[in-house]
N, C-alpha and C positions, 0 to 999 in steps of 0.2 A: 747454535741454531742445528749442525749433524746429529748433536747427539741428544736433543729435545725431541727432534723429531721420531727416533723409533719408537720411546715413546709414548709418544704419539700417539704410533701408529696402533700399536700392543693395547693401549687404554680402550683405540675407536673399535679394535678387531674383537675385545671383550664383550665390549655394548653391543657390535653388530647384531649376534642371533638371538639376544629377548625380541632389540626392537625389529629385527627382520621378522622374526614370530608375528609378532604384533602387526603389522603390518600387513603381512600373511593373512591372519583371521579374519582382521577388517575385510584387504581387499577380496576374497573370499565370498565376504559377506555381500559386498556392493556388486563383485560379480554375479552373484545369483539374483539380484536383484536385475538387473543390463542382461542378464540371459533369459529371465521370465519375461521380460517389458520387449525383449526384441523378437522371442521365438513361441513362446506359448499362445496357445489359441485366447485372446481377450474377449472376456462381458461384452454382449452384444447390446452396446448403445443407441437407443434409436432417439433419436433428435424428433420432440416432435414437430407438427407439420403447422406450418404461420397460421394455415385455417384455423386449425386445432388451435393456437396462442388464441387466436383473435373469441376464438365463441367460448373459451371458459373462463368459467366465474371468478371474479376477480374477490375473493379471502381477502378483508380486511389486514392489513398489515400496518405493522408500526414499527419505525425504526430509531431505536434508542442512541445518540451520541450523546457519550462522553465527554465531557470539558471542564480542561482549567489551562488556564493562560494561554486561550488559543485562539484570541481575540483579533489578530491580525490573518486569518487564515479560516473562519469560522464563517462573516463575511460572504467571503466569493463560495466558498465549499455548495453552502445552502442555495444561493441564488443559481451556482450552476446545476445541481443537481439536479434542483427544483424544475430547472429548464428542459431537461432532454427526458427526463423518468419517463417511458410509456408506459405508466401505471396512473390508473384514476384513484381504485378505495386504497389507501395507503396516510399515514400521518405520521411528524415526524416527531420527537422528544430531545428537544440539548438537554442535559443537565449542567448547572454551572453551580458554584459557592460563593456564600456570600463573599468572601473576603476576596474575589474575583469582578472587580463590578466594571471591569473595559470587558471581559465576556459576556459578563453577564446584558452589558447596554448592548452588544452589538449583535445578541441575537435578541433579546429585545425587538433593537430596529429589524431584523427579518421579520420575525414574528407579526408588526404591524403592520407587513405588507401582504406576507401571505397566511391568510389562513391551518394551514395545514401545518404551520411550525409552533411548537410549543414551548413554551421553556419550564422546566425542574428545577427548583431552587433545594438543594442539599441541607437538610437540616443542622449541619457544623459546620466549619473551617476547609478548606480543603488544602494541599491534597492527599487527598488519603490514599485509594487506591482504585481502582479502573474498575473494579467489583464492586465496590463499598457506593461508588458513585451509580453504578447500571441498575442497584439494586434501588436507588431514591428515584432512580427515574422511572425503573415499571413500575413503583408504587403512583407515581405522578401520572403513568398510561391506566394505571387500574381507578383511580378517582376519572380520569377524565372516560372510563367508560360507563362509570356511575351515570356523570352529569351527561350523558348524551347517550344511555340504553344503549351503549353499544360492544363487541367485545371482538379482540383482537386475535385473527386464529392463530398467525403465524408474527416472530418478534424478530427481526432481525438488529445484527448492533453493524455500527460505524463508525469508523474514528474522524476527527476535523481536518487530514489530509486527503480522506476521499473523493475518486472521480469517478462515480456510479454508471456503471455498464448502462444504456437505456433500457437495455432487456433485463437485465438482472432481475429484479422483480418478476416479473411474468414468467420468468424459468423459476424461481423459488418457489411460485405460487402454483404451477406446477407441478415439480417434483415434488413436493410436499403434502401432495396428497397421498402419497406412500410411504414417505420418509419422514421420520421425525428430525432429521435434522439435514439440511442444504446447502452446501460451501460450493460458492463459486470460486472461481480461479481469483488469484490476488495476481498481479504483476508491479513490477517498477517500471517506473515512466524512463522511457530511453533517455539518457546523457550521449555527453560527451567521450571519448574513448581517453580524456586524462582525467576522471572522474574514477579513480582507481576504486574508492570504496564503493560508492553507489555502482559502480561494473559489478563488484562481487556480486554483490543483492541481485541484478540482473542475470546474471551466471548463474546464482544458489535457488533463485525463484525459475526458472526458465528448467530447473534439471528436476527439481522436487515435483512443480507442477504435472509436466510432459511425462516423468516417467515413474517418480520412489508414489506418490498418490496415488494415482491408477494402481501399478502394482498393488499397492498394500489394500486396494481396496478390493483386488481380483483375489487373494490371499486370505480376504477377509480379514484383516486388522481392523481395529476402529480408528478412526479419523478424529485426529487432533482438530478442532475450529482452528482458522487463522487468523478470527478474532474481528474481521470484516468480512463484508459480504457473507455472512453465516445466516440462514433461517433457520429459527427451530423452532417447531412447533409448539401449538399452547399448552397442550396435553405433557409434554416431553418436560418445559419449562415446569408444570406445577406441580412433578412428578420429583423434581428436581429439589424443589422447594421443600415438598413432605422429609426430605432427608436430611436440610439445615434449616430448620426451625422457622423456615419459610422467609426462607434467604435462594435466590436465584443465581444468584453470581455468587461465588463464595472471596466474601474480601480479604480475608489473608494470602491468596493467594496470588504469588506474582503473573500466573499465566492462567487465570481464568477461564480464557477460550478452549486451553487444553486440557484443562479438568472437565469442563464441562464436555466435550468432545469423550474423553475416556468416559465419563460419567453416565451418557445417554449411552454408551452403547454395552456398558458393565449390565444396565438395567434392560436389555433386553431391545431396546430403540434401534431400529432401521437407520444408516444414514446413509449418504452419495454424494461424490465428489461429481460434478458437471464437470466432462474434460474438454479441454480448452475449443473450444469453435470459434469459429471467424467470421464476423459479421461484414462479408465487404473483405478489408484493410486491415479491420480493426477483431483482436480480439477479445468475446467476450467476458472481462474478467473487470474486476473493483484493477483500477490501477492508481497510482499515488508515488511521492517523492520518499526515498528513502535516507538513512542518513547520508552526506558527503563527507562526512569529513570524522578523524581516526576518531577521537574522542568522543563524537554521538554514537558511532556504531560499536565502540565498545561499551557503551553503557546500557545498550538496548542488547546486545546479544549476553551483556552480562546477566541479565532480568530472565531473559530466555535461558538460559543455563541454569542458573539460579533456580527458577519455577519448575521449571521442563523436569529436569534431571534429579536436583538436587529434592525441592521440595515431595519430587513424583515420586520419590527413591522413598523419602521418609514417610511420604503416605500410603502408597499401597505395595512399596515392597516387592517383593518379585515374585506375586501370587496372584491367578488367574491362568492356570496350567501353561504349560508350554509354547503353545501359537502365542498366547500374551506376552509371557516373558520375554520371546522374539522381539514381539515388537519395542518391549519397552528396553532391549538389548540395543536396537536399534537406535533408540534414543537418546539415549544416557551417554551409548560408547566415546560419547565425544568428550566426557571427563578426558579419556585418555588420549583419544586419538591429536583433542587441540592441543593437550600440551607438548605431544610429543612430536607432532609435523614440523615446526623449527627446528629441532634438533636434525631431524631427518635429512631438512634440506640443506641444513650446516652441513652434516657428514657427507652427504652425496654430492655438494661444493668441494670438497676437501679432498672424495675419494678422486672428483674427476681433475681436480686440479696437479695432486702431487701424479696421477696417472699419465698425464699428458705428458708433466716436468719427468719421470722415467722414460717415457716411450720415447721422449725428442732427447735424453741427456743420455747420461754414459752411464747414468745408477740405476737398480734394482725400484723396482716400485714395494717398496716396505710394507705398506698395507693388504696388497695383496701376501705376501710373503709370512704377514700373520693369521690366515687365514686355513682355518679350515679345509679338508679339500672338498670337501661336499658343500660349504659354505655359498660358493659360486652359483652354485644351481638354485638356493633359497634366493639370492639376492636379484638374480638374471629372472626368477617368477614374481619376487615383488617389484621390481622394474616395472616388466611389460604391463603386470596388473594396473597400476599407476597412468602407464600411458593408455591405457584402454581406458578407466576412468577420463582421464582427461579430453580423451576425443568424446566418448559421450555427453560432457559437460558442453563443447565446443558445439556440436551437433544439435545439444536442445537450445543453446545459446542462439546461433544460430537460425533458427526456425521460428523463431519469437523478434530476434533484433539483426539481424543478417550477420553475414559472412568475417565483414570489414570488421565489423564490432566484436564478433566471436573467436576471431584472433587471435586475440590478446587474453583470451580467458586464462591460458596457464602462466601467464604473466600476474592475472590478478588472483588466481589460483596460489600462488606463493604471497602472495599480500593479505591473502586471507588467514593462512597461516599463522601472518600472526598477528592479524588482530581476533584471530579465535586463540589465539592461548592466551593474550591479554585479558580478554572478557571473560575466558574460564579462570583465568587466576582472582581478578576482579569478585567472580561469581563466587569461589570457595573461601577467599578470605570474608567478602557480609555472609554466608552463611555459617562459618565458625563462628562468627564476633558474636554474630546472633543467639547459638545457640550455651555459646559461654554464656553471656549475659542473660539468658535464659527472652527474651527481646522478639520480636515479629522480626519480618524482613523486612527493610524498607523497599516502597515503591518507588524506584527510579524512570522518571516520565521521559520521554522521548520528544524531542522539540522537531515540530510540523513545519513542515512548507508545504505549500499550492500555488501548482502553476498562474502566472499572469494570464495567460491562453490557455484555455483548454485542449493543450496537448495530448493524443492518443484516444480523444473522447470524440465517440460517432455523434453528434450534433443534426439536430433534424433541421431537414432544408427550410428555409423561410417561408416558400409557398407552403408546405405542409404546416407550419406554425397557423399562417393567413386561414387554413381551412379551418384545421382544429377549432381556432379562436372565432369559426362562424362569420367573418371578414369578408370571406370569398368562396364561391361555391366550386367543386371539384374540375367543372366542366369549363368555369371561368380561366380558369390556372392553366387548365392544360393547355388549351386556344393561346390564350397568352405568352407561356415557354415557349411555343412553335410558331407565334410572330414577333417575341423580341428581337432585336439584330442581337447578333456577335458582340461579345464585349463590353453589354448594357447588364446593368444588375436586373434581376428580376423586378427588387421593389422598386428603381427608380422606375421600369418601363409601369408597372401597372399601376404606379403614383404619377407617372404623366397621362394616361388614357383615362385616369380617374377612375379606374374600377376601385381603387383602395384609397382609403383617404390617411393623409399625414399622420394622424391622430393613431389609425390602424395600423401603418407601417413602422412608428417608431414603440408601438404597443410589442407588435411581433417579432422587432428586433429585440428589444429588453427581454422579452420571452427567452427568443431563442440562445442568448448570449450570458441568459444568468447574469442581468445588470441593471440594478435598479431604475428608474424611469422618474426624470421629475426636476425641477427645479425647486431645491430649500434652498428657496429665500431665508428663512429664520439660519439660516446656519453659514452662512457665507464671511469667513470675517476678511475685511479688506488687507489687513498686514501680508496675510497667507496668499493672494491672489500675482504676491508680487515673487512666490519665491523660485518658480520656473524662470530662466533667461528670457525675455523677450523673441528670438530666434525658435528657440523648442516651443514656445507658445504657438508664433505663426504658422510656422511647418505643420502642429499635427492639431492646428484648433482643439486646442484645451486651454482650460483654465481652473490651476487652482482654486479650493475656496474652504476647506477648514483642515486642522490638523487635530486626531481623537486618537489617543491608545497607539500610539506609536504610527498611526498611516497618515496618509497623503493624500485625501480628497478628491477626485478631480472631474473638473464636468466636462463631457465630447459628447458633438455634434454625431462623432462614425464611433461604429465597433470598434475598440482596439485591437492593432494587428501586433503580430508577433515581432514586428521591427519598433513600431512605433512604444510599443510595453518595454524594446530591452534598450533603445535610445533611452527614454525618459528615465528608467532604474539607474543609467548612468547618472543621471542629474541631482540623486537625491536618495539619502539614506534610509527614507523612511518607507516602508512598505505602500504599495499605489495599488486604491480605491478606484474606481471609478463608477460615473456617474451618467448615464445616458441621458440627453437635454434633445429639442429641436434645433435647427441653425438658426433660424429666427431668436429663440428665446440665448442661444448660444453669444449671438451677435450683440444682443439687447445689455447682457448683463457684462460684453466687453466694454463696451460702451461707457457704461455706469464707472467699471472698476480696472479697466486695461484698455485705452484708449489709445496710448501706443506703442502698446505691445501687438495690438490688432490691428495699427493700420499698416498700409497696401498688403496686408493678407490675403 
């Protein structure tokens, strides 16, 4: 061991100089962005007053949602977002493949209940690519326009896992009057401290949305679309189609969102990123769950690296002047940095361990003896910049997710180095293999998850829904809220004073929670009704009634809360889907199918 250590120290000392030089170059780049973020005067951004938003003409918006094997989440996604969006003039077009029967069935069920949801069936089996699916959805949108004599002035893209903020469409409508591309912030939903992989996304997106993108906008760089929460002006998309043989999105690009953001900027189209703004305690942003597991994160990030760094380099090179090349450098330097980061962590750990051993032992620090005299200053500088970068990330993460969560950001950054190294290596392998066989890069889809309850989404109040549905006058609601005893739900108070009917109450609860309403008599299967323990059935007053596409469908007389969904989820490996029914209807079904389970309930 004593013989090997000097050789290891000498080898590491030789590697340290070029490694530190790269870290210094990349660190100075990041430090300059941080300095501009902290010190430079920022572009004046005026939020539109609420009254102006209310008066603004609601231009027609089409929301495109590409799907492949999303039957477990698309129902909740559509129901939930339809219930909260504060915008009237929009339609949703969901794209499915012929060989994805479960997803097509889930979309068809929603479309049957909601006239603003439309299914677009691709003419070929899937999966192909997200860009290809979006192109076919766009064609279905054009057919809808021809049938109904309308023209959508704004096209938005969303994914099957998105929680759309209620104000999102109004913001896009407002700013798209002057911009060809409007990007609403995208943020992960908060998770526990143990979720290191998903927590990494929380840290990175917080820093990206609070610091990097605003500075990029101030310096005049092109804004890459986030793929979701992006509103495109119709004219800008039609200009893109003219350069792509009629295709709005590039079907061969793994990151069609990044590509469209760059191309719109290259054509001179103005872009805007709407800064993070808090509506009460909730940021005005698209929220979603990102991968929780290592392999899923590597799969998704590998696609990002292959699309943004490798395909982007292949397609656009380093053209466009020094300013454009600088943003290319920012987007592509991860090809080198991601591969070197784990090595940097190992060398740092080795250096600290051997220094501590020499400091409290009797020997000399071998690594220090092999360093050039000037190298210590270089290493100290790079270490200081690393601490500054970590501090900025912690601060950004804390602003959105709180200091307790942000305190673990340094540890998640080390974990992120391993994830990004593996993803970059996978992307390089995939890109090289495709180049050798002269084939296309394969699209690797991310598995999506949707929250059982709409955590992180600002929902309208029940009274607001009742007024909007014209079941109640605003002055009647105000009087009822002032007279309702403490602890009594406003819905029950209105019902007890006969200001609304039970039918009105449950229609409003269904719209508020994004849960379908009514008894599906033809779908109740007696064997399925016994799939949950009687104790859980009695406690939560629920009744399972069918299994379809890996989902367990349950009837409930109350909007499911977090505790209820969490406990029921432990009792079944299937994904849960709820349906709201009135108490009398549930009692009648229980008497018919589960008289013993509901006894003494």
